[in-house]
PDB file of N, CA, C and O in Angstrom:
ATOM      1  N   UNK A   1       0.845  -1.171   0.000  1.00  0.00           N
ATOM      2  CA  UNK A   1       0.000   0.000   0.000  1.00  0.00           C
ATOM      3  C   UNK A   1       0.890   1.233   0.000  1.00  0.00           C
ATOM      4  O   UNK A   1       1.867   1.309   0.745  1.00  0.00           O
ATOM      5  N   UNK A   2       0.541   2.192  -0.840  1.00  0.00           N
ATOM      6  CA  UNK A   2       1.283   3.437  -0.885  1.00  0.00           C
ATOM      7  C   UNK A   2       0.441   4.549  -0.278  1.00  0.00           C
ATOM      8  O   UNK A   2      -0.786   4.557  -0.374  1.00  0.00           O
ATOM      9  N   UNK A   3       1.124   5.465   0.335  1.00  0.00           N
ATOM     10  CA  UNK A   3       0.465   6.622   0.941  1.00  0.00           C
ATOM     11  C   UNK A   3       0.919   7.863   0.194  1.00  0.00           C
ATOM     12  O   UNK A   3       2.037   7.924  -0.316  1.00  0.00           O
ATOM     13  N   UNK A   4       0.072   8.812   0.139  1.00  0.00           N
ATOM     14  CA  UNK A   4       0.440  10.038  -0.552  1.00  0.00           C
ATOM     15  C   UNK A   4       0.134  11.269   0.267  1.00  0.00           C
ATOM     16  O   UNK A   4      -0.842  11.321   1.015  1.00  0.00           O
ATOM     17  N   UNK A   5       0.977  12.238   0.109  1.00  0.00           N
ATOM     18  CA  UNK A   5       0.780  13.540   0.746  1.00  0.00           C
ATOM     19  C   UNK A   5       0.903  14.576  -0.362  1.00  0.00           C
ATOM     20  O   UNK A   5       1.817  14.510  -1.184  1.00  0.00           O
ATOM     21  N   UNK A   6       0.008  15.502  -0.382  1.00  0.00           N
ATOM     22  CA  UNK A   6       0.049  16.558  -1.402  1.00  0.00           C
ATOM     23  C   UNK A   6       1.092  17.587  -0.983  1.00  0.00           C
ATOM     24  O   UNK A   6       0.761  18.619  -0.399  1.00  0.00           O
ATOM     25  N   UNK A   7       2.350  17.298  -1.287  1.00  0.00           N
ATOM     26  CA  UNK A   7       3.421  18.187  -0.840  1.00  0.00           C
ATOM     27  C   UNK A   7       3.338  19.553  -1.509  1.00  0.00           C
ATOM     28  O   UNK A   7       3.796  20.547  -0.946  1.00  0.00           O
ATOM     29  N   UNK A   8       2.754  19.613  -2.712  1.00  0.00           N
ATOM     30  CA  UNK A   8       2.596  20.922  -3.360  1.00  0.00           C
ATOM     31  C   UNK A   8       1.691  21.812  -2.507  1.00  0.00           C
ATOM     32  O   UNK A   8       1.953  23.003  -2.340  1.00  0.00           O
ATOM     33  N   UNK A   9       0.635  21.225  -1.975  1.00  0.00           N
ATOM     34  CA  UNK A   9      -0.268  21.996  -1.118  1.00  0.00           C
ATOM     35  C   UNK A   9       0.428  22.405   0.175  1.00  0.00           C
ATOM     36  O   UNK A   9       0.222  23.510   0.676  1.00  0.00           O
ATOM     37  N   UNK A  10       1.238  21.525   0.702  1.00  0.00           N
ATOM     38  CA  UNK A  10       1.978  21.837   1.922  1.00  0.00           C
ATOM     39  C   UNK A  10       2.987  22.950   1.653  1.00  0.00           C
ATOM     40  O   UNK A  10       3.157  23.844   2.482  1.00  0.00           O
ATOM     41  N   UNK A  11       3.651  22.902   0.513  1.00  0.00           N
ATOM     42  CA  UNK A  11       4.590  23.966   0.156  1.00  0.00           C
ATOM     43  C   UNK A  11       3.854  25.299  -0.014  1.00  0.00           C
ATOM     44  O   UNK A  11       4.358  26.343   0.401  1.00  0.00           O
ATOM     45  N   UNK A  12       2.665  25.263  -0.622  1.00  0.00           N
ATOM     46  CA  UNK A  12       1.875  26.483  -0.786  1.00  0.00           C
ATOM     47  C   UNK A  12       1.442  27.032   0.575  1.00  0.00           C
ATOM     48  O   UNK A  12       1.456  28.242   0.800  1.00  0.00           O
ATOM     49  N   UNK A  13       1.065  26.139   1.467  1.00  0.00           N
ATOM     50  CA  UNK A  13       0.700  26.575   2.826  1.00  0.00           C
ATOM     51  C   UNK A  13       1.891  27.217   3.512  1.00  0.00           C
ATOM     52  O   UNK A  13       1.745  28.222   4.207  1.00  0.00           O
ATOM     53  N   UNK A  14       3.066  26.641   3.320  1.00  0.00           N
ATOM     54  CA  UNK A  14       4.275  27.212   3.914  1.00  0.00           C
ATOM     55  C   UNK A  14       4.533  28.615   3.366  1.00  0.00           C
ATOM     56  O   UNK A  14       4.888  29.526   4.115  1.00  0.00           O
ATOM     57  N   UNK A  15       4.354  28.783   2.055  1.00  0.00           N
ATOM     58  CA  UNK A  15       4.550  30.103   1.446  1.00  0.00           C
ATOM     59  C   UNK A  15       3.529  31.106   1.985  1.00  0.00           C
ATOM     60  O   UNK A  15       3.870  32.263   2.231  1.00  0.00           O
ATOM     61  N   UNK A  16       2.291  30.674   2.170  1.00  0.00           N
ATOM     62  CA  UNK A  16       1.254  31.551   2.710  1.00  0.00           C
ATOM     63  C   UNK A  16       1.591  31.966   4.136  1.00  0.00           C
ATOM     64  O   UNK A  16       1.436  33.133   4.498  1.00  0.00           O
ATOM     65  N   UNK A  17       2.046  31.025   4.941  1.00  0.00           N
ATOM     66  CA  UNK A  17       2.420  31.344   6.322  1.00  0.00           C
ATOM     67  C   UNK A  17       3.552  32.355   6.356  1.00  0.00           C
ATOM     68  O   UNK A  17       3.533  33.286   7.162  1.00  0.00           O
ATOM     69  N   UNK A  18       4.536  32.178   5.489  1.00  0.00           N
ATOM     70  CA  UNK A  18       5.666  33.121   5.450  1.00  0.00           C
ATOM     71  C   UNK A  18       5.202  34.504   5.003  1.00  0.00           C
ATOM     72  O   UNK A  18       5.655  35.511   5.547  1.00  0.00           O
ATOM     73  N   UNK A  19       4.301  34.567   4.016  1.00  0.00           N
ATOM     74  CA  UNK A  19       3.775  35.862   3.561  1.00  0.00           C
ATOM     75  C   UNK A  19       2.989  36.537   4.674  1.00  0.00           C
ATOM     76  O   UNK A  19       3.107  37.746   4.877  1.00  0.00           O
ATOM     77  N   UNK A  20       2.190  35.764   5.394  1.00  0.00           N
ATOM     78  CA  UNK A  20       1.443  36.323   6.527  1.00  0.00           C
ATOM     79  C   UNK A  20       2.392  36.839   7.596  1.00  0.00           C
ATOM     80  O   UNK A  20       2.135  37.870   8.217  1.00  0.00           O
ATOM     81  N   UNK A  21       3.494  36.119   7.812  1.00  0.00           N
ATOM     82  CA  UNK A  21       4.484  36.572   8.795  1.00  0.00           C
ATOM     83  C   UNK A  21       5.064  37.918   8.388  1.00  0.00           C
ATOM     84  O   UNK A  21       5.254  38.795   9.232  1.00  0.00           O
ATOM     85  N   UNK A  22       5.345  38.085   7.112  1.00  0.00           N
ATOM     86  CA  UNK A  22       5.886  39.362   6.633  1.00  0.00           C
ATOM     87  C   UNK A  22       4.873  40.485   6.823  1.00  0.00           C
ATOM     88  O   UNK A  22       5.238  41.592   7.221  1.00  0.00           O
ATOM     89  N   UNK A  23       3.608  40.207   6.541  1.00  0.00           N
ATOM     90  CA  UNK A  23       2.561  41.217   6.734  1.00  0.00           C
ATOM     91  C   UNK A  23       2.450  41.620   8.198  1.00  0.00           C
ATOM     92  O   UNK A  23       2.337  42.804   8.515  1.00  0.00           O
ATOM     93  N   UNK A  24       2.482  40.646   9.075  1.00  0.00           N
ATOM     94  CA  UNK A  24       2.382  40.940  10.510  1.00  0.00           C
ATOM     95  C   UNK A  24       3.622  41.679  10.993  1.00  0.00           C
ATOM     96  O   UNK A  24       3.530  42.552  11.856  1.00  0.00           O
ATOM     97  N   UNK A  25       4.785  41.331  10.438  1.00  0.00           N
ATOM     98  CA  UNK A  25       6.002  42.063  10.780  1.00  0.00           C
ATOM     99  C   UNK A  25       5.888  43.536  10.441  1.00  0.00           C
ATOM    100  O   UNK A  25       6.348  44.393  11.197  1.00  0.00           O
ATOM    101  N   UNK A  26       5.273  43.832   9.300  1.00  0.00           N
ATOM    102  CA  UNK A  26       5.060  45.227   8.910  1.00  0.00           C
ATOM    103  C   UNK A  26       4.105  45.913   9.886  1.00  0.00           C
ATOM    104  O   UNK A  26       4.275  47.092  10.198  1.00  0.00           O
ATOM    105  N   UNK A  27       3.107  45.182  10.365  1.00  0.00           N
ATOM    106  CA  UNK A  27       2.175  45.754  11.335  1.00  0.00           C
ATOM    107  C   UNK A  27       2.878  46.103  12.644  1.00  0.00           C
ATOM    108  O   UNK A  27       2.541  47.104  13.278  1.00  0.00           O
ATOM    109  N   UNK A  28       3.841  45.296  13.051  1.00  0.00           N
ATOM    110  CA  UNK A  28       4.519  45.581  14.316  1.00  0.00           C
ATOM    111  C   UNK A  28       5.248  46.921  14.242  1.00  0.00           C
ATOM    112  O   UNK A  28       5.280  47.665  15.221  1.00  0.00           O
ATOM    113  N   UNK A  29       5.832  47.229  13.086  1.00  0.00           N
ATOM    114  CA  UNK A  29       6.499  48.521  12.936  1.00  0.00           C
ATOM    115  C   UNK A  29       5.493  49.669  13.004  1.00  0.00           C
ATOM    116  O   UNK A  29       5.774  50.713  13.592  1.00  0.00           O
ATOM    117  N   UNK A  30       4.321  49.471  12.402  1.00  0.00           N
ATOM    118  CA  UNK A  30       3.281  50.507  12.460  1.00  0.00           C
ATOM    119  C   UNK A  30       2.781  50.708  13.886  1.00  0.00           C
ATOM    120  O   UNK A  30       2.527  51.835  14.311  1.00  0.00           O
ATOM    121  N   UNK A  31       2.645  49.616  14.614  1.00  0.00           N
ATOM    122  CA  UNK A  31       2.190  49.716  16.000  1.00  0.00           C
ATOM    123  C   UNK A  31       3.216  50.425  16.871  1.00  0.00           C
ATOM    124  O   UNK A  31       2.859  51.221  17.740  1.00  0.00           O
ATOM    125  N   UNK A  32       4.497  50.133  16.635  1.00  0.00           N
ATOM    126  CA  UNK A  32       5.546  50.825  17.388  1.00  0.00           C
ATOM    127  C   UNK A  32       5.490  52.326  17.109  1.00  0.00           C
ATOM    128  O   UNK A  32       5.613  53.139  18.026  1.00  0.00           O
ATOM    129  N   UNK A  33       5.305  52.688  15.839  1.00  0.00           N
ATOM    130  CA  UNK A  33       5.217  54.100  15.468  1.00  0.00           C
ATOM    131  C   UNK A  33       3.995  54.754  16.098  1.00  0.00           C
ATOM    132  O   UNK A  33       4.056  55.908  16.522  1.00  0.00           O
ATOM    133  N   UNK A  34       2.892  54.025  16.162  1.00  0.00           N
ATOM    134  CA  UNK A  34       1.684  54.569  16.789  1.00  0.00           C
ATOM    135  C   UNK A  34       1.928  54.838  18.273  1.00  0.00           C
ATOM    136  O   UNK A  34       1.456  55.841  18.808  1.00  0.00           O
ATOM    137  N   UNK A  35       2.651  53.959  18.928  1.00  0.00           N
ATOM    138  CA  UNK A  35       2.964  54.170  20.340  1.00  0.00           C
ATOM    139  C   UNK A  35       3.820  55.396  20.552  1.00  0.00           C
ATOM    140  O   UNK A  35       3.578  56.179  21.471  1.00  0.00           O
ATOM    141  N   UNK A  36       4.814  55.564  19.710  1.00  0.00           N
ATOM    142  CA  UNK A  36       5.670  56.740  19.810  1.00  0.00           C
ATOM    143  C   UNK A  36       4.865  58.005  19.508  1.00  0.00           C
ATOM    144  O   UNK A  36       5.087  59.048  20.123  1.00  0.00           O
ATOM    145  N   UNK A  37       3.930  57.909  18.559  1.00  0.00           N
ATOM    146  CA  UNK A  37       3.107  59.062  18.190  1.00  0.00           C
ATOM    147  C   UNK A  37       2.018  59.393  19.190  1.00  0.00           C
ATOM    148  O   UNK A  37       1.321  60.397  19.039  1.00  0.00           O
ATOM    149  N   UNK A  38       1.861  58.562  20.211  1.00  0.00           N
ATOM    150  CA  UNK A  38       0.830  58.828  21.219  1.00  0.00           C
ATOM    151  C   UNK A  38       1.076  60.147  21.937  1.00  0.00           C
ATOM    152  O   UNK A  38       0.147  60.744  22.480  1.00  0.00           O
ATOM    153  N   UNK A  39       2.324  60.604  21.941  1.00  0.00           N
ATOM    154  CA  UNK A  39       2.649  61.888  22.564  1.00  0.00           C
ATOM    155  C   UNK A  39       1.848  63.028  21.947  1.00  0.00           C
ATOM    156  O   UNK A  39       1.597  64.045  22.593  1.00  0.00           O
ATOM    157  N   UNK A  40       1.448  62.848  20.689  1.00  0.00           N
ATOM    158  CA  UNK A  40       0.750  63.912  19.976  1.00  0.00           C
ATOM    159  C   UNK A  40      -0.718  64.035  20.357  1.00  0.00           C
ATOM    160  O   UNK A  40      -1.334  65.067  20.092  1.00  0.00           O
ATOM    161  N   UNK A  41      -1.289  63.012  20.969  1.00  0.00           N
ATOM    162  CA  UNK A  41      -2.729  63.077  21.221  1.00  0.00           C
ATOM    163  C   UNK A  41      -3.158  62.773  22.648  1.00  0.00           C
ATOM    164  O   UNK A  41      -4.344  62.866  22.964  1.00  0.00           O
ATOM    165  N   UNK A  42      -2.213  62.409  23.522  1.00  0.00           N
ATOM    166  CA  UNK A  42      -2.542  62.215  24.944  1.00  0.00           C
ATOM    167  C   UNK A  42      -1.388  62.711  25.815  1.00  0.00           C
ATOM    168  O   UNK A  42      -0.267  62.898  25.345  1.00  0.00           O
ATOM    169  N   UNK A  43      -1.692  62.915  27.086  1.00  0.00           N
ATOM    170  CA  UNK A  43      -0.688  63.418  28.029  1.00  0.00           C
ATOM    171  C   UNK A  43      -0.707  62.592  29.309  1.00  0.00           C
ATOM    172  O   UNK A  43      -1.675  61.891  29.603  1.00  0.00           O
ATOM    173  N   UNK A  44       0.360  62.689  30.046  1.00  0.00           N
ATOM    174  CA  UNK A  44       0.435  62.116  31.381  1.00  0.00           C
ATOM    175  C   UNK A  44       0.261  60.609  31.423  1.00  0.00           C
ATOM    176  O   UNK A  44       0.830  59.871  30.618  1.00  0.00           O
ATOM    177  N   UNK A  45      -0.551  60.170  32.392  1.00  0.00           N
ATOM    178  CA  UNK A  45      -0.760  58.723  32.564  1.00  0.00           C
ATOM    179  C   UNK A  45      -1.417  58.100  31.351  1.00  0.00           C
ATOM    180  O   UNK A  45      -1.135  56.952  31.009  1.00  0.00           O
ATOM    181  N   UNK A  46      -2.294  58.850  30.696  1.00  0.00           N
ATOM    182  CA  UNK A  46      -2.948  58.324  29.493  1.00  0.00           C
ATOM    183  C   UNK A  46      -1.920  58.077  28.391  1.00  0.00           C
ATOM    184  O   UNK A  46      -2.032  57.115  27.631  1.00  0.00           O
ATOM    185  N   UNK A  47      -0.912  58.960  28.311  1.00  0.00           N
ATOM    186  CA  UNK A  47       0.140  58.776  27.312  1.00  0.00           C
ATOM    187  C   UNK A  47       0.927  57.517  27.610  1.00  0.00           C
ATOM    188  O   UNK A  47       1.232  56.740  26.705  1.00  0.00           O
ATOM    189  N   UNK A  48       1.258  57.310  28.881  1.00  0.00           N
ATOM    190  CA  UNK A  48       2.011  56.104  29.252  1.00  0.00           C
ATOM    191  C   UNK A  48       1.184  54.847  28.998  1.00  0.00           C
ATOM    192  O   UNK A  48       1.715  53.827  28.561  1.00  0.00           O
ATOM    193  N   UNK A  49      -0.107  54.925  29.271  1.00  0.00           N
ATOM    194  CA  UNK A  49      -0.993  53.783  29.025  1.00  0.00           C
ATOM    195  C   UNK A  49      -1.104  53.494  27.523  1.00  0.00           C
ATOM    196  O   UNK A  49      -1.079  52.338  27.100  1.00  0.00           O
ATOM    197  N   UNK A  50      -1.224  54.558  26.728  1.00  0.00           N
ATOM    198  CA  UNK A  50      -1.309  54.362  25.275  1.00  0.00           C
ATOM    199  C   UNK A  50      -0.016  53.766  24.744  1.00  0.00           C
ATOM    200  O   UNK A  50      -0.039  52.865  23.906  1.00  0.00           O
ATOM    201  N   UNK A  51       1.112  54.270  25.234  1.00  0.00           N
ATOM    202  CA  UNK A  51       2.419  53.738  24.820  1.00  0.00           C
ATOM    203  C   UNK A  51       2.523  52.263  25.191  1.00  0.00           C
ATOM    204  O   UNK A  51       2.961  51.447  24.380  1.00  0.00           O
ATOM    205  N   UNK A  52       2.126  51.920  26.403  1.00  0.00           N
ATOM    206  CA  UNK A  52       2.180  50.521  26.851  1.00  0.00           C
ATOM    207  C   UNK A  52       1.251  49.645  26.022  1.00  0.00           C
ATOM    208  O   UNK A  52       1.597  48.511  25.689  1.00  0.00           O
ATOM    209  N   UNK A  53       0.077  50.163  25.690  1.00  0.00           N
ATOM    210  CA  UNK A  53      -0.884  49.420  24.873  1.00  0.00           C
ATOM    211  C   UNK A  53      -0.288  49.101  23.503  1.00  0.00           C
ATOM    212  O   UNK A  53      -0.318  47.952  23.061  1.00  0.00           O
ATOM    213  N   UNK A  54       0.251  50.117  22.835  1.00  0.00           N
ATOM    214  CA  UNK A  54       0.830  49.879  21.513  1.00  0.00           C
ATOM    215  C   UNK A  54       2.088  49.042  21.586  1.00  0.00           C
ATOM    216  O   UNK A  54       2.357  48.257  20.676  1.00  0.00           O
ATOM    217  N   UNK A  55       2.868  49.190  22.650  1.00  0.00           N
ATOM    218  CA  UNK A  55       4.043  48.333  22.829  1.00  0.00           C
ATOM    219  C   UNK A  55       3.635  46.868  22.971  1.00  0.00           C
ATOM    220  O   UNK A  55       4.274  45.980  22.409  1.00  0.00           O
ATOM    221  N   UNK A  56       2.558  46.625  23.733  1.00  0.00           N
ATOM    222  CA  UNK A  56       2.075  45.250  23.912  1.00  0.00           C
ATOM    223  C   UNK A  56       1.586  44.669  22.591  1.00  0.00           C
ATOM    224  O   UNK A  56       1.866  43.513  22.276  1.00  0.00           O
ATOM    225  N   UNK A  57       0.860  45.467  21.821  1.00  0.00           N
ATOM    226  CA  UNK A  57       0.395  44.999  20.508  1.00  0.00           C
ATOM    227  C   UNK A  57       1.565  44.731  19.567  1.00  0.00           C
ATOM    228  O   UNK A  57       1.563  43.739  18.837  1.00  0.00           O
ATOM    229  N   UNK A  58       2.557  45.606  19.581  1.00  0.00           N
ATOM    230  CA  UNK A  58       3.728  45.415  18.716  1.00  0.00           C
ATOM    231  C   UNK A  58       4.489  44.149  19.114  1.00  0.00           C
ATOM    232  O   UNK A  58       4.943  43.394  18.254  1.00  0.00           O
ATOM    233  N   UNK A  59       4.623  43.924  20.412  1.00  0.00           N
ATOM    234  CA  UNK A  59       5.306  42.715  20.886  1.00  0.00           C
ATOM    235  C   UNK A  59       4.540  41.463  20.459  1.00  0.00           C
ATOM    236  O   UNK A  59       5.146  40.477  20.041  1.00  0.00           O
ATOM    237  N   UNK A  60       3.225  41.498  20.562  1.00  0.00           N
ATOM    238  CA  UNK A  60       2.409  40.355  20.126  1.00  0.00           C
ATOM    239  C   UNK A  60       2.564  40.126  18.627  1.00  0.00           C
ATOM    240  O   UNK A  60       2.636  38.983  18.176  1.00  0.00           O
ATOM    241  N   UNK A  61       2.614  41.204  17.857  1.00  0.00           N
ATOM    242  CA  UNK A  61       2.792  41.070  16.411  1.00  0.00           C
ATOM    243  C   UNK A  61       4.153  40.480  16.084  1.00  0.00           C
ATOM    244  O   UNK A  61       4.266  39.643  15.188  1.00  0.00           O
ATOM    245  N   UNK A  62       5.193  40.908  16.803  1.00  0.00           N
ATOM    246  CA  UNK A  62       6.527  40.333  16.563  1.00  0.00           C
ATOM    247  C   UNK A  62       6.535  38.847  16.892  1.00  0.00           C
ATOM    248  O   UNK A  62       7.150  38.057  16.176  1.00  0.00           O
ATOM    249  N   UNK A  63       5.859  38.461  17.968  1.00  0.00           N
ATOM    250  CA  UNK A  63       5.777  37.042  18.325  1.00  0.00           C
ATOM    251  C   UNK A  63       5.023  36.243  17.274  1.00  0.00           C
ATOM    252  O   UNK A  63       5.416  35.130  16.925  1.00  0.00           O
ATOM    253  N   UNK A  64       3.937  36.822  16.775  1.00  0.00           N
ATOM    254  CA  UNK A  64       3.165  36.144  15.724  1.00  0.00           C
ATOM    255  C   UNK A  64       3.984  36.041  14.453  1.00  0.00           C
ATOM    256  O   UNK A  64       3.949  35.018  13.770  1.00  0.00           O
ATOM    257  N   UNK A  65       4.719  37.090  14.133  1.00  0.00           N
ATOM    258  CA  UNK A  65       5.584  37.098  12.949  1.00  0.00           C
ATOM    259  C   UNK A  65       6.579  35.946  13.014  1.00  0.00           C
ATOM    260  O   UNK A  65       6.676  35.146  12.084  1.00  0.00           O
ATOM    261  N   UNK A  66       7.313  35.867  14.114  1.00  0.00           N
ATOM    262  CA  UNK A  66       8.328  34.810  14.218  1.00  0.00           C
ATOM    263  C   UNK A  66       7.686  33.428  14.304  1.00  0.00           C
ATOM    264  O   UNK A  66       8.229  32.462  13.769  1.00  0.00           O
ATOM    265  N   UNK A  67       6.544  33.324  14.966  1.00  0.00           N
ATOM    266  CA  UNK A  67       5.860  32.029  15.070  1.00  0.00           C
ATOM    267  C   UNK A  67       5.354  31.534  13.726  1.00  0.00           C
ATOM    268  O   UNK A  67       5.514  30.360  13.394  1.00  0.00           O
ATOM    269  N   UNK A  68       4.745  32.421  12.953  1.00  0.00           N
ATOM    270  CA  UNK A  68       4.255  32.028  11.626  1.00  0.00           C
ATOM    271  C   UNK A  68       5.407  31.678  10.688  1.00  0.00           C
ATOM    272  O   UNK A  68       5.319  30.729   9.910  1.00  0.00           O
ATOM    273  N   UNK A  69       6.484  32.450  10.769  1.00  0.00           N
ATOM    274  CA  UNK A  69       7.650  32.176   9.925  1.00  0.00           C
ATOM    275  C   UNK A  69       8.231  30.801  10.258  1.00  0.00           C
ATOM    276  O   UNK A  69       8.563  30.025   9.362  1.00  0.00           O
ATOM    277  N   UNK A  70       8.349  30.511  11.548  1.00  0.00           N
ATOM    278  CA  UNK A  70       8.876  29.207  11.980  1.00  0.00           C
ATOM    279  C   UNK A  70       7.950  28.075  11.534  1.00  0.00           C
ATOM    280  O   UNK A  70       8.418  27.033  11.076  1.00  0.00           O
ATOM    281  N   UNK A  71       6.650  28.276  11.665  1.00  0.00           N
ATOM    282  CA  UNK A  71       5.695  27.261  11.228  1.00  0.00           C
ATOM    283  C   UNK A  71       5.801  27.040   9.720  1.00  0.00           C
ATOM    284  O   UNK A  71       5.762  25.901   9.254  1.00  0.00           O
ATOM    285  N   UNK A  72       5.934  28.117   8.965  1.00  0.00           N
ATOM    286  CA  UNK A  72       6.119  27.999   7.516  1.00  0.00           C
ATOM    287  C   UNK A  72       7.384  27.245   7.171  1.00  0.00           C
ATOM    288  O   UNK A  72       7.383  26.404   6.272  1.00  0.00           O
ATOM    289  N   UNK A  73       8.462  27.537   7.877  1.00  0.00           N
ATOM    290  CA  UNK A  73       9.721  26.825   7.635  1.00  0.00           C
ATOM    291  C   UNK A  73       9.593  25.340   7.951  1.00  0.00           C
ATOM    292  O   UNK A  73      10.107  24.495   7.218  1.00  0.00           O
ATOM    293  N   UNK A  74       8.909  25.029   9.039  1.00  0.00           N
ATOM    294  CA  UNK A  74       8.724  23.623   9.404  1.00  0.00           C
ATOM    295  C   UNK A  74       7.844  22.890   8.394  1.00  0.00           C
ATOM    296  O   UNK A  74       8.105  21.736   8.054  1.00  0.00           O
ATOM    297  N   UNK A  75       6.799  23.570   7.919  1.00  0.00           N
ATOM    298  CA  UNK A  75       5.923  22.947   6.924  1.00  0.00           C
ATOM    299  C   UNK A  75       6.692  22.674   5.634  1.00  0.00           C
ATOM    300  O   UNK A  75       6.559  21.604   5.041  1.00  0.00           O
ATOM    301  N   UNK A  76       7.493  23.640   5.204  1.00  0.00           N
ATOM    302  CA  UNK A  76       8.289  23.452   3.986  1.00  0.00           C
ATOM    303  C   UNK A  76       9.311  22.337   4.169  1.00  0.00           C
ATOM    304  O   UNK A  76       9.509  21.516   3.274  1.00  0.00           O
ATOM    305  N   UNK A  77       9.955  22.309   5.324  1.00  0.00           N
ATOM    306  CA  UNK A  77      10.934  21.245   5.590  1.00  0.00           C
ATOM    307  C   UNK A  77      10.248  19.892   5.650  1.00  0.00           C
ATOM    308  O   UNK A  77      10.780  18.902   5.146  1.00  0.00           O
ATOM    309  N   UNK A  78       9.079  19.842   6.258  1.00  0.00           N
ATOM    310  CA  UNK A  78       8.334  18.583   6.326  1.00  0.00           C
ATOM    311  C   UNK A  78       7.952  18.079   4.951  1.00  0.00           C
ATOM    312  O   UNK A  78       8.040  16.880   4.685  1.00  0.00           O
ATOM    313  N   UNK A  79       7.530  18.973   4.075  1.00  0.00           N
ATOM    314  CA  UNK A  79       7.160  18.575   2.717  1.00  0.00           C
ATOM    315  C   UNK A  79       8.384  18.054   1.972  1.00  0.00           C
ATOM    316  O   UNK A  79       8.312  17.033   1.287  1.00  0.00           O
ATOM    317  N   UNK A  80       9.495  18.749   2.104  1.00  0.00           N
ATOM    318  CA  UNK A  80      10.723  18.305   1.441  1.00  0.00           C
ATOM    319  C   UNK A  80      11.203  16.968   1.973  1.00  0.00           C
ATOM    320  O   UNK A  80      11.623  16.103   1.206  1.00  0.00           O
ATOM    321  N   UNK A  81      11.142  16.799   3.278  1.00  0.00           N
ATOM    322  CA  UNK A  81      11.564  15.532   3.883  1.00  0.00           C
ATOM    323  C   UNK A  81      10.634  14.415   3.451  1.00  0.00           C
ATOM    324  O   UNK A  81      11.092  13.305   3.182  1.00  0.00           O
ATOM    325  N   UNK A  82       9.337  14.684   3.377  1.00  0.00           N
ATOM    326  CA  UNK A  82       8.401  13.643   2.958  1.00  0.00           C
ATOM    327  C   UNK A  82       8.703  13.213   1.527  1.00  0.00           C
ATOM    328  O   UNK A  82       8.719  12.020   1.226  1.00  0.00           O
ATOM    329  N   UNK A  83       8.942  14.182   0.645  1.00  0.00           N
ATOM    330  CA  UNK A  83       9.281  13.848  -0.737  1.00  0.00           C
ATOM    331  C   UNK A  83      10.521  12.960  -0.797  1.00  0.00           C
ATOM    332  O   UNK A  83      10.572  11.993  -1.558  1.00  0.00           O
ATOM    333  N   UNK A  84      11.513  13.301   0.012  1.00  0.00           N
ATOM    334  CA  UNK A  84      12.757  12.527   0.035  1.00  0.00           C
ATOM    335  C   UNK A  84      12.522  11.104   0.523  1.00  0.00           C
ATOM    336  O   UNK A  84      12.999  10.150  -0.091  1.00  0.00           O
ATOM    337  N   UNK A  85      11.792  10.959   1.619  1.00  0.00           N
ATOM    338  CA  UNK A  85      11.523   9.630   2.181  1.00  0.00           C
ATOM    339  C   UNK A  85      10.660   8.813   1.228  1.00  0.00           C
ATOM    340  O   UNK A  85      10.949   7.642   0.982  1.00  0.00           O
ATOM    341  N   UNK A  86       9.610   9.416   0.692  1.00  0.00           N
ATOM    342  CA  UNK A  86       8.734   8.697  -0.219  1.00  0.00           C
ATOM    343  C   UNK A  86       9.512   8.239  -1.452  1.00  0.00           C
ATOM    344  O   UNK A  86       9.288   7.135  -1.949  1.00  0.00           O
ATOM    345  N   UNK A  87      10.409   9.066  -1.942  1.00  0.00           N
ATOM    346  CA  UNK A  87      11.216   8.693  -3.102  1.00  0.00           C
ATOM    347  C   UNK A  87      12.091   7.489  -2.822  1.00  0.00           C
ATOM    348  O   UNK A  87      12.294   6.655  -3.705  1.00  0.00           O
ATOM    349  N   UNK A  88      12.611   7.384  -1.613  1.00  0.00           N
ATOM    350  CA  UNK A  88      13.455   6.225  -1.258  1.00  0.00           C
ATOM    351  C   UNK A  88      12.616   4.989  -1.012  1.00  0.00           C
ATOM    352  O   UNK A  88      13.048   3.887  -1.349  1.00  0.00           O
ATOM    353  N   UNK A  89      11.428   5.131  -0.436  1.00  0.00           N
ATOM    354  CA  UNK A  89      10.607   3.980  -0.095  1.00  0.00           C
ATOM    355  C   UNK A  89       9.838   3.401  -1.275  1.00  0.00           C
ATOM    356  O   UNK A  89       9.685   2.186  -1.401  1.00  0.00           O
ATOM    357  N   UNK A  90       9.363   4.283  -2.125  1.00  0.00           N
ATOM    358  CA  UNK A  90       8.510   3.837  -3.228  1.00  0.00           C
ATOM    359  C   UNK A  90       9.145   4.245  -4.553  1.00  0.00           C
ATOM    360  O   UNK A  90       8.850   5.301  -5.113  1.00  0.00           O
ATOM    361  N   UNK A  91      10.014   3.386  -5.026  1.00  0.00           N
ATOM    362  CA  UNK A  91      10.683   3.675  -6.295  1.00  0.00           C
ATOM    363  C   UNK A  91       9.649   3.726  -7.406  1.00  0.00           C
ATOM    364  O   UNK A  91       8.777   2.863  -7.511  1.00  0.00           O
ATOM    365  N   UNK A  92       9.767   4.744  -8.220  1.00  0.00           N
ATOM    366  CA  UNK A  92       8.822   4.900  -9.332  1.00  0.00           C
ATOM    367  C   UNK A  92       9.512   4.460 -10.612  1.00  0.00           C
ATOM    368  O   UNK A  92      10.666   4.814 -10.854  1.00  0.00           O
ATOM    369  N   UNK A  93       8.809   3.688 -11.433  1.00  0.00           N
ATOM    370  CA  UNK A  93       9.441   3.227 -12.690  1.00  0.00           C
ATOM    371  C   UNK A  93       9.654   4.347 -13.679  1.00  0.00           C
ATOM    372  O   UNK A  93      10.171   4.115 -14.772  1.00  0.00           O
TER     373      UNK A  93
END
């Protein structure tokens, strides 16, 4: 019995995850800028709270960026490894 995995679909999923990571990475920079720009629209404790809020969002975006990128890399590596193993196990004429 032979088993099959649609590695093309897995590779496409990996590419999508990496693209999403890049998009989220861009958002983290925008969030950092928004936090710095909070000085323009709030003062005092509210300014510190706004800065902390945007810093927390930017940190979450950076974590999501690296997590999605790592997941994409693992998916791509898994697809490549599966192709390699399947090629050795099931010789094709």
